[in-house]
VEXDREN-2710 file (C-alpha; in Angstrom, 1 decimal):
% VEXDREN-2710
k/r/px/py/pz
1/MET/-87.7/18.3/65.1
2/LEU/-86.2/16.0/68.1
3/ALA/-86.4/17.6/71.6
4/LYS/-83.0/18.9/72.7
5/ARG/-82.1/16.5/76.0
6/ILE/-80.7/17.7/79.2
7/ILE/-78.7/14.9/81.2
8/PRO/-77.2/15.6/84.7
9/CYS/-74.1/13.4/84.6
10/LEU/-73.3/11.9/88.6
11/ASP/-69.6/10.9/88.7
12/VAL/-69.5/8.6/91.3
13/LYS/-66.1/7.3/93.1
14/ASN/-66.5/5.7/96.4
15/GLY/-70.2/5.7/96.8
16/ARG/-70.2/9.7/96.6
17/VAL/-71.1/12.1/94.2
18/VAL/-67.6/14.3/93.1
19/LYS/-66.3/17.2/90.7
20/GLY/-63.2/18.4/89.7
21/LYS/-61.8/20.5/87.1
22/ASN/-60.1/19.0/83.9
23/PHE/-60.4/15.8/85.6
24/GLU/-58.5/16.1/88.4
25/GLY/-58.8/17.7/91.7
26/LEU/-62.0/15.8/92.8
27/LYS/-64.4/17.1/95.4
28/ASP/-67.4/15.5/97.0
29/VAL/-71.0/17.0/96.1
30/ASP/-73.5/14.4/97.4
31/ASP/-75.1/11.0/97.8
32/PRO/-75.9/10.0/94.4
33/VAL/-79.1/8.2/95.4
34/LYS/-80.3/11.5/96.5
35/LEU/-79.6/13.5/93.7
36/ALA/-80.2/10.9/91.5
37/ALA/-84.1/11.5/92.7
38/TYR/-83.8/14.9/92.8
39/TYR/-82.5/14.7/89.1
40/SER/-85.5/12.2/88.1
41/GLU/-88.6/14.4/89.8
42/CYS/-87.4/18.1/88.5
43/GLY/-87.3/17.4/84.9
44/ALA/-84.4/16.1/83.7
45/ASP/-84.7/13.7/80.3
46/GLU/-82.0/11.7/81.4
47/LEU/-79.5/10.7/83.4
48/VAL/-75.5/9.4/83.5
49/PHE/-73.8/7.5/86.3
50/TYR/-69.9/7.1/85.8
51/ASP/-68.1/4.8/88.6
52/ILE/-65.2/7.1/87.3
53/THR/-62.2/5.0/88.9
54/ALA/-63.5/1.3/88.7
55/SER/-61.0/1.4/85.4
56/ALA/-58.1/2.7/86.2
57/GLU/-58.4/0.5/89.7
58/GLY/-59.1/-2.3/87.5
59/ARG/-62.4/-3.3/89.1
60/ARG/-66.2/-3.6/88.5
61/LEU/-68.6/-0.5/89.1
62/PHE/-70.3/-0.6/92.4
63/SER/-73.6/-2.9/91.8
64/ASP/-74.7/-2.2/95.1
65/VAL/-74.7/1.8/94.7
66/LEU/-76.2/1.3/91.2
67/LYS/-79.1/-0.3/92.6
68/SER/-79.9/2.4/94.8
69/VAL/-79.9/4.4/92.2
70/ALA/-81.8/2.8/89.3
71/GLU/-84.5/2.6/91.6
72/ASN/-85.1/6.1/92.5
73/VAL/-85.1/7.3/88.5
74/PHE/-88.2/7.1/86.1
75/ILE/-86.6/8.5/83.7
76/PRO/-83.5/6.5/81.4
77/LEU/-80.3/5.5/82.9
78/THR/-76.8/5.3/81.2
79/VAL/-74.1/4.0/83.6
80/GLY/-70.7/3.2/82.6
81/GLY/-67.3/2.4/84.6
82/GLY/-64.9/-0.9/84.4
83/ILE/-67.4/-2.3/81.2
84/ASN/-64.8/-4.7/79.7
85/ASP/-66.5/-7.3/78.5
86/LEU/-70.2/-8.5/77.9
87/ASN/-70.4/-9.8/81.4
88/ASP/-70.3/-6.5/82.8
89/PHE/-72.8/-5.0/79.8
90/GLU/-75.0/-8.0/81.5
91/ARG/-74.4/-7.4/85.0
92/VAL/-75.0/-3.1/84.9
93/LEU/-78.5/-3.9/82.7
94/ASN/-79.6/-6.4/85.6
95/SER/-78.9/-3.7/88.3
96/GLY/-81.3/-1.4/86.4
97/ALA/-79.4/0.6/83.7
98/ASP/-81.1/1.0/80.4
99/LYS/-77.8/2.4/78.6
100/VAL/-74.4/1.0/79.0
101/SER/-71.7/3.3/78.2
102/VAL/-68.0/1.9/77.3
103/ASN/-65.0/3.8/76.8
104/SER/-61.7/2.4/78.3
105/GLY/-63.0/-1.3/77.7
106/ALA/-64.1/-0.3/74.0
107/ILE/-60.2/1.2/73.2
108/LYS/-58.6/-2.2/74.3
109/THR/-61.0/-4.3/72.9
110/PRO/-63.0/-2.7/70.3
111/SER/-64.9/-5.5/68.9
112/LEU/-67.0/-5.4/72.3
113/ILE/-68.8/-2.2/71.2
114/SER/-70.1/-4.5/67.8
115/ARG/-70.7/-7.8/70.2
116/ALA/-72.5/-6.1/72.9
117/ALA/-74.9/-4.0/70.5
118/LYS/-75.6/-7.6/68.4
119/LYS/-76.4/-9.0/71.7
120/TYR/-78.0/-6.0/73.3
121/GLY/-79.0/-3.5/70.5
122/ASN/-77.3/-0.3/69.5
123/GLN/-79.6/1.6/71.4
124/CYS/-78.1/-0.3/74.6
125/VAL/-74.6/0.7/73.8
126/VAL/-73.0/4.0/74.3
127/LEU/-69.4/4.4/73.3
128/SER/-68.4/7.4/75.9
129/MET/-64.9/9.3/74.7
130/ASP/-62.8/10.8/76.8
131/VAL/-60.9/13.9/73.9
132/LYS/-57.9/16.2/74.7
133/ARG/-56.0/18.7/72.1
134/VAL/-52.5/17.5/71.8
135/GLY/-50.4/19.4/68.9
136/GLY/-53.5/20.7/67.3
137/GLN/-55.2/17.3/67.0
138/PHE/-57.8/15.6/69.2
139/LYS/-56.5/12.2/71.2
140/VAL/-58.8/10.3/72.8
141/TYR/-57.6/9.1/76.6
142/SER/-58.5/6.2/78.7
143/GLN/-58.9/5.3/82.0
144/GLY/-61.1/8.2/83.1
145/GLY/-58.5/10.7/81.0
146/ARG/-55.3/9.5/82.5
147/ILE/-53.8/7.9/79.7
148/ARG/-52.8/9.3/76.2
149/THR/-54.0/7.1/73.3
150/ASP/-53.1/7.8/70.0
151/ILE/-56.1/7.7/68.6
152/ASP/-57.9/10.2/66.8
153/ALA/-60.9/11.0/68.0
154/VAL/-62.9/12.1/64.7
155/GLU/-61.9/8.5/63.6
156/TRP/-62.4/6.8/66.7
157/ALA/-66.4/8.1/66.9
158/LYS/-66.7/7.2/63.3
159/PHE/-65.5/3.6/64.4
160/GLY/-68.0/3.3/67.0
161/GLY/-70.9/4.7/64.8
162/ASP/-70.1/1.9/62.3
163/ASN/-69.8/-0.9/64.5
164/GLY/-72.7/-0.7/66.7
165/ALA/-72.7/2.3/68.9
166/GLY/-76.1/3.9/69.2
167/GLU/-75.1/7.0/70.7
168/LEU/-71.5/8.9/71.3
169/VAL/-70.6/11.2/74.6
170/VAL/-68.2/13.1/73.8
171/ASN/-66.4/14.4/77.2
172/SER/-64.1/17.2/76.4
173/ILE/-61.0/17.2/78.8
174/ASP/-59.9/20.8/78.0
175/THR/-63.2/22.3/78.7
176/ASP/-64.2/19.8/81.8
177/GLY/-65.5/21.5/84.8
178/VAL/-64.4/25.2/83.6
179/LYS/-67.6/26.6/83.0
180/ARG/-66.6/28.4/80.2
181/GLY/-68.9/26.6/77.3
182/PHE/-69.0/23.4/75.9
183/ASP/-66.1/22.7/73.4
184/ILE/-68.2/23.7/69.9
185/GLU/-65.0/23.3/67.7
186/MET/-64.3/19.7/68.6
187/LEU/-67.9/18.6/68.7
188/LYS/-68.5/19.9/65.4
189/ALA/-65.3/17.8/64.2
190/ILE/-67.3/15.1/65.5
191/CYS/-70.6/15.1/64.4
192/SER/-69.7/16.0/61.1
193/GLN/-68.6/12.9/60.6
194/VAL/-71.5/10.7/62.4
195/SER/-74.9/9.9/61.8
196/ILE/-76.0/8.6/65.8
197/PRO/-77.0/11.0/68.7
198/VAL/-74.1/12.7/70.2
199/VAL/-74.1/13.9/73.8
200/ALA/-71.7/17.2/74.3
201/SER/-70.0/17.1/77.3
202/GLY/-67.6/19.4/79.3
203/GLY/-67.9/22.9/79.8
204/ALA/-71.7/24.0/80.8
205/GLY/-71.4/26.8/83.3
206/GLY/-74.6/28.8/82.6
207/ILE/-78.0/28.7/80.3
208/SER/-76.6/30.6/77.5
209/HIS/-74.0/27.8/77.2
210/PHE/-76.2/25.4/76.3
211/ILE/-78.3/27.7/73.8
212/ASP/-75.1/28.0/72.2
213/LEU/-74.2/24.5/72.0
214/PHE/-77.4/23.8/70.4
215/ASN/-77.0/26.7/68.0
216/GLY/-73.9/25.7/67.4
217/VAL/-73.6/21.9/66.5
218/ASN/-75.9/19.1/66.2
219/VAL/-75.4/17.7/69.1
220/ASP/-79.0/15.4/70.5
221/ALA/-78.3/16.6/74.0
222/GLY/-76.2/18.9/76.5
223/LEU/-74.8/16.9/79.5
224/GLY/-74.1/18.9/82.7
225/ALA/-72.8/18.1/86.4
226/SER/-72.0/20.8/88.4
227/ILE/-74.1/23.4/87.3
228/PHE/-76.9/21.1/88.3
229/HIS/-75.1/19.6/91.6
230/TYR/-74.9/22.9/92.7
231/GLY/-78.3/24.7/92.4
232/GLU/-76.6/27.2/89.8
233/THR/-78.8/26.9/87.4
234/LYS/-82.4/24.6/87.7
235/ILE/-83.3/22.0/84.9
236/ASN/-86.6/23.6/84.7
237/ASP/-85.0/27.3/84.2
238/LEU/-82.7/26.7/81.8
239/LYS/-85.4/24.6/79.4
240/LYS/-87.7/27.5/79.7
241/ALA/-85.0/29.6/78.4
242/LEU/-83.8/27.1/75.7
243/LYS/-87.9/27.2/74.3
244/GLY/-87.6/31.0/74.4
245/ALA/-84.6/30.7/72.3
246/GLY/-86.9/28.9/69.8
247/ILE/-84.4/25.2/70.9
248/GLU/-87.3/22.2/71.0
249/VAL/-86.9/20.8/74.3
250/ARG/-89.4/18.7/76.5
251/LEU/-90.9/21.1/78.9
END
């Protein structure tokens, strides 16, 4: 059995880590380089870095901040924000990323997924999805959760896997920052249709939520932000509890 991964997420705006609720009300948290180094040392399996306003502001990701983060971590680093073409993949990889997360850019140009996979390998391409319930259906949002599309989330996840994405990060807008648990219903719907690894994001508020996640749906990793940023839960404590619950993790 593959070990489940625990992944902290750095949502970065104007060079600072921020966190909000349901993708709104962003508050300053900390310096991304400082937090990245901390997570690299305290048991995180991987790290995700999102420049969360790059797409909405129509600009490229802040490479200088990314380079500083990459220099201070010794775990796999996934980076996203403003990824619109292969040149963006190249630049982010050259800045120290191990995997590149594409969201709005793939919605705008779906062929970007397969072209990036062909050039850099499936393992390098992560399709990130911001998903929200609309009229009882799971819909994909773009521009950092700002713009609703008519894309069905389950179909989009399947398309990503079929066209070269090596991993999915599924962000629930409904549960983001609420700290009442992951969106198990939505994750089950998506996981049932894909065969690539899925990282669950949105809703982590305590150790029990990760236990419920891994026992409730076949995801490969759980992503958290504020629960880790504010020291509410230590990653090593979380992993020990998961191990005690019979869930395989790397200690």
